[in-house]
RONU-956312 format. One line per field, with one value per residue (C-alpha): residue in one letter; x, y, z. Coordinates in steps of 0.5 Angstrom, whole numbers, plus 500, padded with zeros to 3 digits. Layout:
BEGIN
residuo: [A, ...]
X: [X, ...]
Y: [Y, ...]
Z: [Z, ...]
This chain:
BEGIN
residuo: [M, A, K, Y, G, K, K, A, Q, S, S, V, E, H, A, M, E, K, K, K, K, G, S, L, E, S, G, K, S, K, K, K, V, K, S, R, K, Q, A, I, A, I, G, L, S, E, A, R, K, K, G, A, K, V, P, K, K, K, G, A, K, K, S, S, H, K, T, G, G, R, K, K, S, S, K]
X: [889, 893, 899, 903, 903, 903, 910, 912, 906, 909, 916, 914, 911, 917, 921, 916, 917, 925, 925, 921, 925, 931, 934, 933, 939, 940, 945, 952, 953, 949, 946, 939, 934, 929, 924, 918, 919, 925, 923, 917, 922, 928, 921, 919, 927, 928, 921, 923, 929, 925, 921, 915, 910, 912, 913, 919, 922, 921, 928, 931, 927, 932, 932, 930, 937, 938, 944, 946, 952, 951, 946, 949, 948, 945, 949]
Y: [262, 268, 270, 270, 268, 271, 271, 275, 280, 281, 281, 287, 291, 290, 292, 298, 300, 301, 305, 310, 310, 311, 305, 300, 298, 294, 289, 290, 297, 298, 305, 307, 305, 311, 307, 305, 298, 297, 295, 291, 287, 286, 285, 279, 278, 276, 272, 268, 266, 264, 259, 263, 262, 268, 266, 266, 272, 274, 273, 277, 276, 273, 275, 270, 272, 269, 266, 269, 263, 261, 256, 249, 247, 240, 236]
Z: [438, 441, 438, 444, 451, 458, 459, 453, 455, 461, 459, 453, 459, 463, 458, 456, 463, 463, 456, 460, 465, 461, 463, 457, 453, 447, 445, 446, 445, 451, 448, 450, 447, 444, 439, 442, 437, 439, 447, 444, 441, 446, 450, 446, 445, 452, 453, 447, 451, 458, 453, 453, 447, 442, 434, 431, 428, 421, 418, 412, 406, 401, 394, 388, 384, 378, 375, 369, 366, 359, 358, 357, 350, 348, 343]
């Protein structure tokens, strides 16, 4: 089974072409994208907005932070 749909593939291709031309900009800052990985991420993000078949983004991993509180003593 394919991981990405055809819409997603064409969206990434479009983003890569824009990157090569030097016209691909990132988010609110509108800075020029130089990284290949960032261009792919922008293409996938645009595909998600269009409703293409793209897996969900991997969120930041939450650390299993244990609280260092006192233990309750049962009497």
